[in-house]
PDB file of the backbone (N, CA, C, O) and the ligand in Angstrom, with CONECT records:
HET     ZN  A 101       1
ATOM      1  N   MET A   1     -97.493 -54.167  18.526  1.00  0.00           N
ATOM      2  CA  MET A   1     -96.999 -53.238  19.563  1.00  0.00           C
ATOM      3  C   MET A   1     -98.013 -53.233  20.696  1.00  0.00           C
ATOM      4  O   MET A   1     -99.195 -52.977  20.469  1.00  0.00           O
ATOM      5  N   THR A   2     -97.577 -53.503  21.872  1.00  0.00           N
ATOM      6  CA  THR A   2     -98.520 -53.396  23.094  1.00  0.00           C
ATOM      7  C   THR A   2     -98.705 -51.930  23.529  1.00  0.00           C
ATOM      8  O   THR A   2     -97.975 -51.028  23.118  1.00  0.00           O
ATOM      9  N   GLN A   3     -99.673 -51.758  24.342  1.00  0.00           N
ATOM     10  CA  GLN A   3     -99.916 -50.492  24.901  1.00  0.00           C
ATOM     11  C   GLN A   3     -98.754 -50.041  25.694  1.00  0.00           C
ATOM     12  O   GLN A   3     -98.333 -48.893  25.552  1.00  0.00           O
ATOM     13  N   ASP A   4     -98.186 -50.903  26.552  1.00  0.00           N
ATOM     14  CA  ASP A   4     -97.019 -50.527  27.383  1.00  0.00           C
ATOM     15  C   ASP A   4     -95.860 -50.078  26.512  1.00  0.00           C
ATOM     16  O   ASP A   4     -95.175 -49.103  26.824  1.00  0.00           O
ATOM     17  N   HIS A   5     -95.648 -50.786  25.431  1.00  0.00           N
ATOM     18  CA  HIS A   5     -94.536 -50.446  24.542  1.00  0.00           C
ATOM     19  C   HIS A   5     -94.694 -49.029  23.965  1.00  0.00           C
ATOM     20  O   HIS A   5     -93.758 -48.233  23.881  1.00  0.00           O
ATOM     21  N   LEU A   6     -95.962 -48.779  23.572  1.00  0.00           N
ATOM     22  CA  LEU A   6     -96.312 -47.455  23.012  1.00  0.00           C
ATOM     23  C   LEU A   6     -95.996 -46.338  24.091  1.00  0.00           C
ATOM     24  O   LEU A   6     -95.327 -45.340  23.822  1.00  0.00           O
ATOM     25  N   VAL A   7     -96.513 -46.586  25.271  1.00  0.00           N
ATOM     26  CA  VAL A   7     -96.346 -45.523  26.342  1.00  0.00           C
ATOM     27  C   VAL A   7     -94.859 -45.340  26.554  1.00  0.00           C
ATOM     28  O   VAL A   7     -94.382 -44.212  26.678  1.00  0.00           O
ATOM     29  N   ASP A   8     -94.141 -46.409  26.598  1.00  0.00           N
ATOM     30  CA  ASP A   8     -92.702 -46.325  26.824  1.00  0.00           C
ATOM     31  C   ASP A   8     -92.032 -45.498  25.736  1.00  0.00           C
ATOM     32  O   ASP A   8     -91.194 -44.648  26.040  1.00  0.00           O
ATOM     33  N   LEU A   9     -92.390 -45.734  24.449  1.00  0.00           N
ATOM     34  CA  LEU A   9     -91.812 -44.992  23.371  1.00  0.00           C
ATOM     35  C   LEU A   9     -92.185 -43.568  23.460  1.00  0.00           C
ATOM     36  O   LEU A   9     -91.327 -42.714  23.238  1.00  0.00           O
ATOM     37  N   MET A  10     -93.377 -43.246  23.762  1.00  0.00           N
ATOM     38  CA  MET A  10     -93.828 -41.821  23.860  1.00  0.00           C
ATOM     39  C   MET A  10     -93.091 -41.107  25.026  1.00  0.00           C
ATOM     40  O   MET A  10     -92.683 -39.951  24.918  1.00  0.00           O
ATOM     41  N   HIS A  11     -92.946 -41.834  26.106  1.00  0.00           N
ATOM     42  CA  HIS A  11     -92.232 -41.309  27.255  1.00  0.00           C
ATOM     43  C   HIS A  11     -90.750 -40.960  26.832  1.00  0.00           C
ATOM     44  O   HIS A  11     -90.200 -39.921  27.198  1.00  0.00           O
ATOM     45  N   ARG A  12     -90.179 -41.861  26.075  1.00  0.00           N
ATOM     46  CA  ARG A  12     -88.775 -41.645  25.699  1.00  0.00           C
ATOM     47  C   ARG A  12     -88.617 -40.442  24.727  1.00  0.00           C
ATOM     48  O   ARG A  12     -87.638 -39.699  24.800  1.00  0.00           O
ATOM     49  N   LEU A  13     -89.606 -40.274  23.816  1.00  0.00           N
ATOM     50  CA  LEU A  13     -89.618 -39.130  22.943  1.00  0.00           C
ATOM     51  C   LEU A  13     -89.756 -37.847  23.750  1.00  0.00           C
ATOM     52  O   LEU A  13     -89.095 -36.850  23.460  1.00  0.00           O
ATOM     53  N   GLU A  14     -90.594 -37.874  24.737  1.00  0.00           N
ATOM     54  CA  GLU A  14     -90.816 -36.709  25.569  1.00  0.00           C
ATOM     55  C   GLU A  14     -89.594 -36.358  26.283  1.00  0.00           C
ATOM     56  O   GLU A  14     -89.208 -35.190  26.317  1.00  0.00           O
ATOM     57  N   THR A  15     -88.952 -37.328  26.867  1.00  0.00           N
ATOM     58  CA  THR A  15     -87.701 -37.129  27.643  1.00  0.00           C
ATOM     59  C   THR A  15     -86.653 -36.552  26.816  1.00  0.00           C
ATOM     60  O   THR A  15     -85.913 -35.681  27.272  1.00  0.00           O
ATOM     61  N   THR A  16     -86.538 -37.024  25.524  1.00  0.00           N
ATOM     62  CA  THR A  16     -85.553 -36.490  24.619  1.00  0.00           C
ATOM     63  C   THR A  16     -85.821 -35.014  24.419  1.00  0.00           C
ATOM     64  O   THR A  16     -84.878 -34.224  24.475  1.00  0.00           O
ATOM     65  N   LEU A  17     -87.035 -34.607  24.194  1.00  0.00           N
ATOM     66  CA  LEU A  17     -87.337 -33.184  24.008  1.00  0.00           C
ATOM     67  C   LEU A  17     -87.067 -32.363  25.181  1.00  0.00           C
ATOM     68  O   LEU A  17     -86.517 -31.267  25.076  1.00  0.00           O
ATOM     69  N   ASP A  18     -87.465 -32.896  26.381  1.00  0.00           N
ATOM     70  CA  ASP A  18     -87.180 -32.170  27.630  1.00  0.00           C
ATOM     71  C   ASP A  18     -85.688 -31.906  27.868  1.00  0.00           C
ATOM     72  O   ASP A  18     -85.263 -30.820  28.265  1.00  0.00           O
ATOM     73  N   ASN A  19     -84.940 -32.949  27.605  1.00  0.00           N
ATOM     74  CA  ASN A  19     -83.487 -32.805  27.881  1.00  0.00           C
ATOM     75  C   ASN A  19     -82.739 -32.031  26.826  1.00  0.00           C
ATOM     76  O   ASN A  19     -81.579 -31.670  27.028  1.00  0.00           O
ATOM     77  N   ALA A  20     -83.392 -31.766  25.683  1.00  0.00           N
ATOM     78  CA  ALA A  20     -82.757 -31.093  24.657  1.00  0.00           C
ATOM     79  C   ALA A  20     -81.377 -31.628  24.321  1.00  0.00           C
ATOM     80  O   ALA A  20     -81.244 -32.795  23.951  1.00  0.00           O
ATOM     81  N   TYR A  21     -80.295 -30.758  24.449  1.00  0.00           N
ATOM     82  CA  TYR A  21     -78.955 -31.259  24.096  1.00  0.00           C
ATOM     83  C   TYR A  21     -78.324 -32.092  25.224  1.00  0.00           C
ATOM     84  O   TYR A  21     -78.506 -31.818  26.410  1.00  0.00           O
ATOM     85  N   SER A  22     -77.604 -33.080  24.816  1.00  0.00           N
ATOM     86  CA  SER A  22     -76.776 -33.756  25.774  1.00  0.00           C
ATOM     87  C   SER A  22     -75.490 -32.941  26.026  1.00  0.00           C
ATOM     88  O   SER A  22     -75.229 -32.004  25.272  1.00  0.00           O
ATOM     89  N   CYS A  23     -74.715 -33.241  27.004  1.00  0.00           N
ATOM     90  CA  CYS A  23     -73.439 -32.524  27.257  1.00  0.00           C
ATOM     91  C   CYS A  23     -72.551 -32.520  25.993  1.00  0.00           C
ATOM     92  O   CYS A  23     -71.931 -31.523  25.622  1.00  0.00           O
ATOM     93  N   GLU A  24     -72.540 -33.698  25.369  1.00  0.00           N
ATOM     94  CA  GLU A  24     -71.667 -33.862  24.169  1.00  0.00           C
ATOM     95  C   GLU A  24     -72.088 -32.831  23.077  1.00  0.00           C
ATOM     96  O   GLU A  24     -71.268 -32.151  22.459  1.00  0.00           O
ATOM     97  N   GLU A  25     -73.461 -32.774  22.892  1.00  0.00           N
ATOM     98  CA  GLU A  25     -73.950 -31.939  21.792  1.00  0.00           C
ATOM     99  C   GLU A  25     -73.773 -30.459  22.176  1.00  0.00           C
ATOM    100  O   GLU A  25     -73.453 -29.640  21.315  1.00  0.00           O
ATOM    101  N   ALA A  26     -73.967 -30.125  23.391  1.00  0.00           N
ATOM    102  CA  ALA A  26     -73.816 -28.702  23.841  1.00  0.00           C
ATOM    103  C   ALA A  26     -72.312 -28.372  23.718  1.00  0.00           C
ATOM    104  O   ALA A  26     -71.944 -27.321  23.195  1.00  0.00           O
ATOM    105  N   PHE A  27     -71.492 -29.245  24.184  1.00  0.00           N
ATOM    106  CA  PHE A  27     -70.056 -29.019  24.176  1.00  0.00           C
ATOM    107  C   PHE A  27     -69.512 -28.794  22.775  1.00  0.00           C
ATOM    108  O   PHE A  27     -68.639 -27.952  22.561  1.00  0.00           O
ATOM    109  N   ALA A  28     -70.030 -29.548  21.839  1.00  0.00           N
ATOM    110  CA  ALA A  28     -69.633 -29.444  20.438  1.00  0.00           C
ATOM    111  C   ALA A  28     -69.889 -28.010  19.852  1.00  0.00           C
ATOM    112  O   ALA A  28     -69.188 -27.536  18.958  1.00  0.00           O
ATOM    113  N   LEU A  29     -70.927 -27.372  20.415  1.00  0.00           N
ATOM    114  CA  LEU A  29     -71.354 -26.019  19.944  1.00  0.00           C
ATOM    115  C   LEU A  29     -70.879 -24.916  20.843  1.00  0.00           C
ATOM    116  O   LEU A  29     -71.147 -23.737  20.609  1.00  0.00           O
ATOM    117  N   LEU A  30     -70.143 -25.328  21.916  1.00  0.00           N
ATOM    118  CA  LEU A  30     -69.817 -24.250  22.981  1.00  0.00           C
ATOM    119  C   LEU A  30     -68.933 -23.123  22.440  1.00  0.00           C
ATOM    120  O   LEU A  30     -69.171 -21.950  22.727  1.00  0.00           O
ATOM    121  N   ASP A  31     -67.889 -23.493  21.638  1.00  0.00           N
ATOM    122  CA  ASP A  31     -66.988 -22.534  21.008  1.00  0.00           C
ATOM    123  C   ASP A  31     -67.767 -21.441  20.277  1.00  0.00           C
ATOM    124  O   ASP A  31     -67.576 -20.242  20.476  1.00  0.00           O
ATOM    125  N   GLU A  32     -68.630 -21.926  19.442  1.00  0.00           N
ATOM    126  CA  GLU A  32     -69.491 -21.082  18.619  1.00  0.00           C
ATOM    127  C   GLU A  32     -70.439 -20.198  19.526  1.00  0.00           C
ATOM    128  O   GLU A  32     -70.627 -19.005  19.288  1.00  0.00           O
ATOM    129  N   TYR A  33     -70.975 -20.818  20.498  1.00  0.00           N
ATOM    130  CA  TYR A  33     -71.906 -20.132  21.403  1.00  0.00           C
ATOM    131  C   TYR A  33     -71.129 -19.039  22.167  1.00  0.00           C
ATOM    132  O   TYR A  33     -71.606 -17.913  22.310  1.00  0.00           O
ATOM    133  N   VAL A  34     -69.943 -19.387  22.646  1.00  0.00           N
ATOM    134  CA  VAL A  34     -69.139 -18.380  23.402  1.00  0.00           C
ATOM    135  C   VAL A  34     -68.893 -17.140  22.530  1.00  0.00           C
ATOM    136  O   VAL A  34     -69.034 -16.003  22.979  1.00  0.00           O
ATOM    137  N   GLU A  35     -68.514 -17.403  21.250  1.00  0.00           N
ATOM    138  CA  GLU A  35     -68.266 -16.273  20.370  1.00  0.00           C
ATOM    139  C   GLU A  35     -69.479 -15.390  20.145  1.00  0.00           C
ATOM    140  O   GLU A  35     -69.391 -14.166  20.046  1.00  0.00           O
ATOM    141  N   LEU A  36     -70.639 -16.083  20.067  1.00  0.00           N
ATOM    142  CA  LEU A  36     -71.894 -15.327  19.954  1.00  0.00           C
ATOM    143  C   LEU A  36     -72.145 -14.460  21.140  1.00  0.00           C
ATOM    144  O   LEU A  36     -72.473 -13.280  21.018  1.00  0.00           O
ATOM    145  N   VAL A  37     -71.983 -15.072  22.323  1.00  0.00           N
ATOM    146  CA  VAL A  37     -72.136 -14.334  23.551  1.00  0.00           C
ATOM    147  C   VAL A  37     -71.229 -13.113  23.654  1.00  0.00           C
ATOM    148  O   VAL A  37     -71.638 -12.028  24.069  1.00  0.00           O
ATOM    149  N   ALA A  38     -69.976 -13.341  23.256  1.00  0.00           N
ATOM    150  CA  ALA A  38     -69.001 -12.278  23.366  1.00  0.00           C
ATOM    151  C   ALA A  38     -69.201 -11.154  22.372  1.00  0.00           C
ATOM    152  O   ALA A  38     -68.918  -9.995  22.675  1.00  0.00           O
ATOM    153  N   ASN A  39     -69.699 -11.495  21.156  1.00  0.00           N
ATOM    154  CA  ASN A  39     -69.773 -10.451  20.125  1.00  0.00           C
ATOM    155  C   ASN A  39     -71.161  -9.969  19.782  1.00  0.00           C
ATOM    156  O   ASN A  39     -71.270  -8.923  19.141  1.00  0.00           O
ATOM    157  N   THR A  40     -72.195 -10.622  20.143  1.00  0.00           N
ATOM    158  CA  THR A  40     -73.552 -10.214  19.860  1.00  0.00           C
ATOM    159  C   THR A  40     -74.443 -10.341  21.055  1.00  0.00           C
ATOM    160  O   THR A  40     -74.027 -10.816  22.112  1.00  0.00           O
ATOM    161  N   GLU A  41     -75.662  -9.919  20.888  1.00  0.00           N
ATOM    162  CA  GLU A  41     -76.719 -10.114  21.863  1.00  0.00           C
ATOM    163  C   GLU A  41     -77.617 -11.235  21.446  1.00  0.00           C
ATOM    164  O   GLU A  41     -78.691 -11.429  22.016  1.00  0.00           O
ATOM    165  N   GLU A  42     -77.168 -12.012  20.406  1.00  0.00           N
ATOM    166  CA  GLU A  42     -78.069 -12.909  19.773  1.00  0.00           C
ATOM    167  C   GLU A  42     -77.921 -14.345  20.204  1.00  0.00           C
ATOM    168  O   GLU A  42     -78.694 -15.193  19.757  1.00  0.00           O
ATOM    169  N   ALA A  43     -76.967 -14.657  21.052  1.00  0.00           N
ATOM    170  CA  ALA A  43     -76.611 -16.023  21.370  1.00  0.00           C
ATOM    171  C   ALA A  43     -77.891 -16.818  21.796  1.00  0.00           C
ATOM    172  O   ALA A  43     -78.144 -17.913  21.293  1.00  0.00           O
ATOM    173  N   GLU A  44     -78.650 -16.260  22.692  1.00  0.00           N
ATOM    174  CA  GLU A  44     -79.811 -17.049  23.172  1.00  0.00           C
ATOM    175  C   GLU A  44     -80.848 -17.265  22.086  1.00  0.00           C
ATOM    176  O   GLU A  44     -81.560 -18.268  22.055  1.00  0.00           O
ATOM    177  N   ARG A  45     -80.902 -16.298  21.210  1.00  0.00           N
ATOM    178  CA  ARG A  45     -81.896 -16.512  20.107  1.00  0.00           C
ATOM    179  C   ARG A  45     -81.401 -17.424  19.015  1.00  0.00           C
ATOM    180  O   ARG A  45     -82.185 -18.184  18.447  1.00  0.00           O
ATOM    181  N   VAL A  46     -80.098 -17.369  18.701  1.00  0.00           N
ATOM    182  CA  VAL A  46     -79.552 -18.205  17.656  1.00  0.00           C
ATOM    183  C   VAL A  46     -79.404 -19.653  18.153  1.00  0.00           C
ATOM    184  O   VAL A  46     -79.671 -20.580  17.388  1.00  0.00           O
ATOM    185  N   MET A  47     -78.996 -19.871  19.382  1.00  0.00           N
ATOM    186  CA  MET A  47     -78.741 -21.180  19.867  1.00  0.00           C
ATOM    187  C   MET A  47     -79.456 -21.388  21.243  1.00  0.00           C
ATOM    188  O   MET A  47     -78.801 -21.531  22.275  1.00  0.00           O
ATOM    189  N   PRO A  48     -80.762 -21.398  21.223  1.00  0.00           N
ATOM    190  CA  PRO A  48     -81.411 -21.470  22.475  1.00  0.00           C
ATOM    191  C   PRO A  48     -81.307 -22.827  23.199  1.00  0.00           C
ATOM    192  O   PRO A  48     -81.523 -22.923  24.407  1.00  0.00           O
ATOM    193  N   LEU A  49     -80.975 -23.857  22.432  1.00  0.00           N
ATOM    194  CA  LEU A  49     -80.827 -25.171  23.082  1.00  0.00           C
ATOM    195  C   LEU A  49     -79.518 -25.242  23.815  1.00  0.00           C
ATOM    196  O   LEU A  49     -79.437 -25.970  24.804  1.00  0.00           O
ATOM    197  N   VAL A  50     -78.505 -24.554  23.411  1.00  0.00           N
ATOM    198  CA  VAL A  50     -77.215 -24.476  24.116  1.00  0.00           C
ATOM    199  C   VAL A  50     -77.422 -23.704  25.387  1.00  0.00           C
ATOM    200  O   VAL A  50     -76.977 -24.115  26.459  1.00  0.00           O
ATOM    201  N   LYS A  51     -78.106 -22.570  25.267  1.00  0.00           N
ATOM    202  CA  LYS A  51     -78.404 -21.781  26.424  1.00  0.00           C
ATOM    203  C   LYS A  51     -79.184 -22.538  27.436  1.00  0.00           C
ATOM    204  O   LYS A  51     -78.937 -22.441  28.639  1.00  0.00           O
ATOM    205  N   ASN A  52     -80.191 -23.346  26.920  1.00  0.00           N
ATOM    206  CA  ASN A  52     -81.053 -24.168  27.724  1.00  0.00           C
ATOM    207  C   ASN A  52     -80.200 -25.187  28.475  1.00  0.00           C
ATOM    208  O   ASN A  52     -80.403 -25.424  29.666  1.00  0.00           O
ATOM    209  N   HIS A  53     -79.221 -25.800  27.749  1.00  0.00           N
ATOM    210  CA  HIS A  53     -78.449 -26.781  28.420  1.00  0.00           C
ATOM    211  C   HIS A  53     -77.556 -26.190  29.511  1.00  0.00           C
ATOM    212  O   HIS A  53     -77.383 -26.789  30.572  1.00  0.00           O
ATOM    213  N   LEU A  54     -76.993 -25.020  29.244  1.00  0.00           N
ATOM    214  CA  LEU A  54     -76.123 -24.321  30.238  1.00  0.00           C
ATOM    215  C   LEU A  54     -76.867 -23.973  31.470  1.00  0.00           C
ATOM    216  O   LEU A  54     -76.298 -23.968  32.561  1.00  0.00           O
ATOM    217  N   ASP A  55     -78.184 -23.669  31.325  1.00  0.00           N
ATOM    218  CA  ASP A  55     -79.017 -23.339  32.481  1.00  0.00           C
ATOM    219  C   ASP A  55     -79.222 -24.548  33.323  1.00  0.00           C
ATOM    220  O   ASP A  55     -79.355 -24.423  34.541  1.00  0.00           O
ATOM    221  N   LEU A  56     -79.256 -25.743  32.730  1.00  0.00           N
ATOM    222  CA  LEU A  56     -79.517 -26.955  33.447  1.00  0.00           C
ATOM    223  C   LEU A  56     -78.274 -27.703  33.936  1.00  0.00           C
ATOM    224  O   LEU A  56     -78.378 -28.565  34.808  1.00  0.00           O
ATOM    225  N   CYS A  57     -77.103 -27.384  33.384  1.00  0.00           N
ATOM    226  CA  CYS A  57     -75.950 -28.221  33.574  1.00  0.00           C
ATOM    227  C   CYS A  57     -74.806 -27.419  34.036  1.00  0.00           C
ATOM    228  O   CYS A  57     -74.155 -26.760  33.226  1.00  0.00           O
ATOM    229  N   PRO A  58     -74.505 -27.437  35.371  1.00  0.00           N
ATOM    230  CA  PRO A  58     -73.422 -26.670  35.952  1.00  0.00           C
ATOM    231  C   PRO A  58     -72.116 -26.985  35.394  1.00  0.00           C
ATOM    232  O   PRO A  58     -71.270 -26.095  35.298  1.00  0.00           O
ATOM    233  N   ASP A  59     -71.867 -28.251  34.994  1.00  0.00           N
ATOM    234  CA  ASP A  59     -70.623 -28.705  34.406  1.00  0.00           C
ATOM    235  C   ASP A  59     -70.308 -27.907  33.122  1.00  0.00           C
ATOM    236  O   ASP A  59     -69.228 -27.342  32.952  1.00  0.00           O
ATOM    237  N   CYS A  60     -71.288 -27.897  32.258  1.00  0.00           N
ATOM    238  CA  CYS A  60     -71.099 -27.286  30.999  1.00  0.00           C
ATOM    239  C   CYS A  60     -71.056 -25.754  31.189  1.00  0.00           C
ATOM    240  O   CYS A  60     -70.376 -25.066  30.429  1.00  0.00           O
ATOM    241  N   ARG A  61     -71.765 -25.222  32.179  1.00  0.00           N
ATOM    242  CA  ARG A  61     -71.746 -23.779  32.414  1.00  0.00           C
ATOM    243  C   ARG A  61     -70.349 -23.361  32.931  1.00  0.00           C
ATOM    244  O   ARG A  61     -69.868 -22.283  32.581  1.00  0.00           O
ATOM    245  N   ASP A  62     -69.721 -24.172  33.729  1.00  0.00           N
ATOM    246  CA  ASP A  62     -68.294 -23.978  34.155  1.00  0.00           C
ATOM    247  C   ASP A  62     -67.407 -23.823  32.934  1.00  0.00           C
ATOM    248  O   ASP A  62     -66.614 -22.891  32.799  1.00  0.00           O
ATOM    249  N   GLU A  63     -67.593 -24.793  32.058  1.00  0.00           N
ATOM    250  CA  GLU A  63     -66.746 -24.850  30.828  1.00  0.00           C
ATOM    251  C   GLU A  63     -66.990 -23.565  29.965  1.00  0.00           C
ATOM    252  O   GLU A  63     -66.062 -22.965  29.422  1.00  0.00           O
ATOM    253  N   PHE A  64     -68.294 -23.188  29.877  1.00  0.00           N
ATOM    254  CA  PHE A  64     -68.662 -21.988  29.156  1.00  0.00           C
ATOM    255  C   PHE A  64     -67.995 -20.751  29.752  1.00  0.00           C
ATOM    256  O   PHE A  64     -67.427 -19.939  29.021  1.00  0.00           O
ATOM    257  N   GLU A  65     -68.063 -20.602  31.101  1.00  0.00           N
ATOM    258  CA  GLU A  65     -67.449 -19.430  31.722  1.00  0.00           C
ATOM    259  C   GLU A  65     -65.963 -19.391  31.518  1.00  0.00           C
ATOM    260  O   GLU A  65     -65.394 -18.312  31.354  1.00  0.00           O
ATOM    261  N   ILE A  66     -65.303 -20.555  31.523  1.00  0.00           N
ATOM    262  CA  ILE A  66     -63.832 -20.606  31.286  1.00  0.00           C
ATOM    263  C   ILE A  66     -63.531 -20.159  29.845  1.00  0.00           C
ATOM    264  O   ILE A  66     -62.649 -19.334  29.605  1.00  0.00           O
ATOM    265  N   LEU A  67     -64.286 -20.726  28.903  1.00  0.00           N
ATOM    266  CA  LEU A  67     -64.057 -20.333  27.500  1.00  0.00           C
ATOM    267  C   LEU A  67     -64.329 -18.859  27.231  1.00  0.00           C
ATOM    268  O   LEU A  67     -63.617 -18.223  26.455  1.00  0.00           O
ATOM    269  N   LEU A  68     -65.404 -18.294  27.900  1.00  0.00           N
ATOM    270  CA  LEU A  68     -65.700 -16.918  27.727  1.00  0.00           C
ATOM    271  C   LEU A  68     -64.624 -16.034  28.319  1.00  0.00           C
ATOM    272  O   LEU A  68     -64.296 -14.980  27.773  1.00  0.00           O
ATOM    273  N   HIS A  69     -64.089 -16.464  29.421  1.00  0.00           N
ATOM    274  CA  HIS A  69     -63.008 -15.703  30.088  1.00  0.00           C
ATOM    275  C   HIS A  69     -61.790 -15.708  29.169  1.00  0.00           C
ATOM    276  O   HIS A  69     -61.168 -14.662  28.984  1.00  0.00           O
ATOM    277  N   ILE A  70     -61.426 -16.865  28.583  1.00  0.00           N
ATOM    278  CA  ILE A  70     -60.298 -16.994  27.758  1.00  0.00           C
ATOM    279  C   ILE A  70     -60.472 -16.056  26.468  1.00  0.00           C
ATOM    280  O   ILE A  70     -59.554 -15.367  26.023  1.00  0.00           O
ATOM    281  N   LEU A  71     -61.665 -16.108  25.965  1.00  0.00           N
ATOM    282  CA  LEU A  71     -61.927 -15.265  24.782  1.00  0.00           C
ATOM    283  C   LEU A  71     -61.784 -13.784  25.047  1.00  0.00           C
ATOM    284  O   LEU A  71     -61.200 -13.037  24.262  1.00  0.00           O
ATOM    285  N   LYS A  72     -62.349 -13.373  26.206  1.00  0.00           N
ATOM    286  CA  LYS A  72     -62.325 -11.971  26.549  1.00  0.00           C
ATOM    287  C   LYS A  72     -60.805 -11.555  26.823  1.00  0.00           C
ATOM    288  O   LYS A  72     -60.336 -10.494  26.410  1.00  0.00           O
ATOM    289  N   THR A  73     -60.122 -12.445  27.519  1.00  0.00           N
ATOM    290  CA  THR A  73     -58.669 -12.130  27.793  1.00  0.00           C
ATOM    291  C   THR A  73     -57.892 -11.963  26.522  1.00  0.00           C
ATOM    292  O   THR A  73     -57.119 -11.024  26.333  1.00  0.00           O
ATOM    293  N   ALA A  74     -58.155 -13.000  25.587  1.00  0.00           N
ATOM    294  CA  ALA A  74     -57.415 -12.925  24.297  1.00  0.00           C
ATOM    295  C   ALA A  74     -57.698 -11.629  23.543  1.00  0.00           C
ATOM    296  O   ALA A  74     -56.817 -11.019  22.938  1.00  0.00           O
ATOM    297  N   ASP A  75     -59.013 -11.228  23.611  1.00  0.00           N
ATOM    298  CA  ASP A  75     -59.464  -9.972  22.912  1.00  0.00           C
ATOM    299  C   ASP A  75     -58.676  -8.784  23.440  1.00  0.00           C
ATOM    300  O   ASP A  75     -58.135  -7.988  22.672  1.00  0.00           O
ATOM    301  N   SER A  76     -58.620  -8.680  24.743  1.00  0.00           N
ATOM    302  CA  SER A  76     -58.062  -7.460  25.307  1.00  0.00           C
ATOM    303  C   SER A  76     -56.513  -7.440  25.154  1.00  0.00           C
ATOM    304  O   SER A  76     -55.881  -6.397  25.319  1.00  0.00           O
ATOM    305  N   ASN A  77     -55.939  -8.582  24.844  1.00  0.00           N
ATOM    306  CA  ASN A  77     -54.457  -8.593  24.616  1.00  0.00           C
ATOM    307  C   ASN A  77     -54.093  -8.439  23.192  1.00  0.00           C
ATOM    308  O   ASN A  77     -52.903  -8.378  22.882  1.00  0.00           O
ATOM    309  N   SER A  78     -55.068  -8.370  22.262  1.00  0.00           N
ATOM    310  CA  SER A  78     -54.769  -8.445  20.859  1.00  0.00           C
ATOM    311  C   SER A  78     -54.370  -7.121  20.242  1.00  0.00           C
ATOM    312  O   SER A  78     -54.014  -7.090  19.065  1.00  0.00           O
ATOM    313  N   ASP A  79     -54.414  -6.006  20.997  1.00  0.00           N
ATOM    314  CA  ASP A  79     -54.034  -4.761  20.489  1.00  0.00           C
ATOM    315  C   ASP A  79     -52.683  -4.241  20.925  1.00  0.00           C
ATOM    316  O   ASP A  79     -52.578  -3.115  21.411  1.00  0.00           O
ATOM    317  N   ASP A  80     -51.690  -5.013  20.765  1.00  0.00           N
ATOM    318  CA  ASP A  80     -50.371  -4.670  21.255  1.00  0.00           C
ATOM    319  C   ASP A  80     -49.516  -3.980  20.187  1.00  0.00           C
ATOM    320  O   ASP A  80     -48.367  -3.626  20.450  1.00  0.00           O
TER     321      ASP A  80
HETATM  322 ZN    ZN A 101     -73.793 -30.547  30.201  1.00  0.00          ZN2+
END
């Protein structure tokens, strides 16, 4: 393994840590995260990487806001 190769590998590991979740990974957990946000104060603590991704990714945050809105709307209509 050359020095360059090693540096490249370390850089890639670092990048992976920095980026945390990909959109796909965050999206897979979004339902669960939205329920945590709606029902508890614990969402950020339980799923910090999802929160982290939403802070960095406007696309996923849009999706999150939509899901949260749907969940809240469904809740308020459930007592008929
Ligand atoms: Zn995203």
